[in-house]
C-alpha positions in Angstrom: -5.6 17.5 37.6 -5.1 14.6 39.8 -1.5 13.6 40.5 -0.3 10.3 38.8 0.1 8.3 42.1 -3.7 8.6 42.4 -4.2 7.5 39.0 -1.7 4.5 39.6 -3.3 3.4 43.0 -6.9 3.5 41.2 -5.7 1.5 38.7 -3.8 -1.2 40.8 -7.2 -1.3 42.9 -9.0 -2.3 39.8 -6.3 -4.9 38.2 -5.6 -6.6 42.0 -3.0 -4.7 43.4 0.4 -3.1 42.5 2.1 -6.2 41.5 -0.5 -7.4 39.1 -0.6 -4.1 37.5 2.9 -3.9 37.1 3.3 -7.3 35.3 0.2 -6.2 33.1 2.3 -2.9 32.2 5.3 -4.9 31.5 3.7 -6.5 28.5 4.4 -3.4 26.5 8.1 -2.2 27.0 9.3 0.7 25.2 12.6 0.9 23.0 15.7 3.2 24.2 16.3 5.7 21.4 19.4 3.4 20.8 17.3 0.4 20.1 15.0 2.4 17.9 17.7 3.9 15.9 19.3 0.6 15.2 16.0 -0.7 13.1 16.5 -1.1 9.7 14.1 1.2 7.6 12.4 -1.8 6.1 10.9 -3.0 9.4 9.4 0.8 10.0 7.7 0.6 6.8 6.4 -2.8 7.6 5.1 -1.5 11.0 3.6 1.3 9.1 1.7 -1.3 6.7 0.5 -3.8 9.4 -0.8 -1.0 11.2 -2.8 0.3 8.3 -4.0 -3.1 7.3 -5.0 -3.9 11.0 -7.8 -1.0 10.7 -10.9 -2.2 9.6 -9.7 -5.7 9.4 -9.5 -8.7 11.6 -5.7 -9.0 13.0 -5.6 -12.4 12.8 -6.1 -12.2 9.4 -3.4 -10.0 8.6 -0.9 -11.6 11.1 -2.0 -15.0 9.4 -1.4 -13.8 5.6 1.7 -11.4 6.7 4.4 -13.8 4.9 2.6 -12.9 1.9 2.7 -9.3 2.7 6.5 -9.8 3.1 6.9 -11.4 -0.3 4.5 -9.1 -2.0 6.1 -6.0 -0.9 9.7 -7.2 -1.5 10.7 -7.4 2.2 9.2 -3.6 2.2 12.5 -2.3 0.8 11.5 1.4 1.0 13.3 2.1 -2.2 11.7 -0.7 -4.1 8.2 0.1 -2.7 8.6 4.0 -3.7 8.8 3.0 -7.1 5.8 1.0 -7.1 4.6 0.9 -10.9 0.9 0.9 -12.2 1.7 -2.4 -13.2 2.6 -3.6 -9.8 -0.2 -2.2 -8.5 -2.4 -3.8 -10.5 -0.8 -7.3 -9.7 -1.2 -6.6 -6.0 -4.8 -5.9 -6.5 -4.9 -9.4 -7.6 -2.6 -11.1 -5.4 -4.4 -13.7 -2.9 -1.6 -13.6 -0.6 -2.6 -10.2 0.9 -5.5 -8.5 1.8 -6.4 -6.8 -1.7 -7.6 -3.0 -0.5 -6.3 -0.4 -3.2 -6.1 2.5 -0.8 -4.0 0.6 1.7 -1.7 -0.8 -1.3 -1.2 2.6 -2.3 -0.3 3.9 1.1 2.7 1.6 1.2 3.9 3.5 -2.0 3.2 6.9 0.0 5.0 5.5 3.0 8.0 4.4 1.5 8.4 7.9 -0.1 7.9 9.4 3.3 10.9 7.1 4.4 13.0 8.1 1.4 12.6 11.8 2.5 13.3 11.0 6.2 16.7 8.9 4.6 17.8 12.1 3.0 17.0 14.4 5.8 18.3 12.4 8.7 20.4 9.5 7.4 17.6 6.8 8.1 13.9 7.2 9.0 14.9 5.4 12.4 17.3 7.9 13.4 14.3 10.6 12.8 12.1 8.6 15.0 14.6 8.0 18.0 15.6 11.4 18.0 12.2 13.2 18.1 11.4 14.2 21.9 8.9 12.6 24.0 7.9 15.9 25.5 6.9 16.7 22.3 5.0 13.7 21.1 2.0 15.3 19.7 4.4 17.1 17.3 5.2 13.8 15.8 2.0 12.4 15.6 0.9 15.3 13.6 4.2 14.8 11.3 2.4 11.2 10.6 -0.7 13.0 9.9 0.5 15.2 7.7 3.2 13.4 5.7 2.6 9.7 6.1 -0.3 7.7 4.4 -3.1 6.3 6.5 -1.3 7.2 9.8 -3.3 10.1 11.2 -4.7 10.2 14.8 -4.9 6.8 16.4 -3.4 4.6 13.9 -0.1 6.7 13.9 -0.1 6.5 17.8 -0.4 2.7 17.4 2.2 2.6 15.0 4.6 4.5 17.2 3.9 2.3 20.1 4.6 -0.7 18.0 8.0 1.0 16.8 9.0 0.8 20.6 8.6 4.8 21.0 7.2 5.9 24.0 3.4 6.7 23.0 0.2 7.5 24.5 -3.0 6.6 22.6 -6.2 8.3 23.1 -8.2 5.2 23.3 -11.7 5.4 24.5 -10.5 4.4 28.1 -7.6 6.8 28.0 -9.8 9.9 27.0 -12.5 8.7 29.9 -9.6 8.8 32.4 -8.4 12.0 31.0 -11.9 13.6 31.5 -12.3 12.3 34.9 -8.8 13.6 36.3 -9.3 16.9 35.1 -7.3 17.0 32.2 -10.3 17.6 29.4 -13.8 18.5 29.7 -14.9 16.3 26.7 -13.2 14.2 24.2 -10.5 15.7 22.6 -11.4 17.7 19.4 -8.2 19.8 18.1 -4.7 20.9 18.6 -5.5 22.4 22.0 -6.9 19.5 23.3 -4.0 17.6 22.2 -1.3 20.2 23.7 -3.6 20.0 27.2 -3.0 16.2 27.0 0.7 16.5 26.2 1.3 18.8 29.4 -0.3 16.5 31.4 1.4 13.3 30.5 4.7 15.5 30.6 4.0 16.5 34.3 2.8 12.8 35.5 6.2 11.6 33.6 8.2 14.3 35.9 6.3 13.0 38.8 6.7 9.4 38.1 9.9 8.6 36.1 7.6 6.8 33.8 7.3 6.8 29.9 4.4 8.2 27.9 3.1 4.2 27.2 3.5 3.2 30.8 1.4 6.4 31.7 -1.2 5.9 28.9 -1.6 2.2 29.8 -2.1 3.1 33.6 -4.8 5.7 32.3 -6.8 3.0 30.5 -6.9 0.5 33.4 -7.9 3.1 35.8 -11.5 3.2 34.5 -14.4 1.1 35.5 -14.5 -1.8 32.7 -11.1 -0.9 31.0 -9.1 -4.3 29.5 -5.8 -5.1 30.5 -4.5 -3.9 26.9 -5.2 -0.5 25.1 
């Protein structure tokens, strides 16, 4: 496995030097645990919902319709959304102010119930996410896969990044870098591979003092043809 300093140098060479690379990395800052813990749970449900609707749709369409989503889902109040009735669901399917995808609408109900469960156990969902250790990020991704709705795999990873949680994303470019740098022999296919990825990120974080998001984006920008964002 290569050192992070070598990966960073490779990414800097591809992006026009260290200053240019740092400017790109600064576009995706992480929040502190205290900042995450202070987030209202309705905003967490909103972030979950936006990420779910982004999948398979134009992000611009979702963004343009977002005020309609806020209105239709009552400001994403978890208590109200967790009690979504069949009549309300049917009305949402006819609401032109949102994207009318039944499975994704139903996911709002499931994730509101998930947030309610986290509230009962941790006080707030925000506190649960804030307190989860970055060194076991793959464990948090697994929780989302098992207990949340439509937030498995990369969707869950991108939700966590949007939340401000330090997060790696196993995008095509990151996986290509992980293979090139000797962490994986092939694209990840199960828990064993995710454990290897976590161990590599933990080692690179200890070496560099960088968080998971910064390391992930550096990896993505270290391979040929990688975009500035991932």
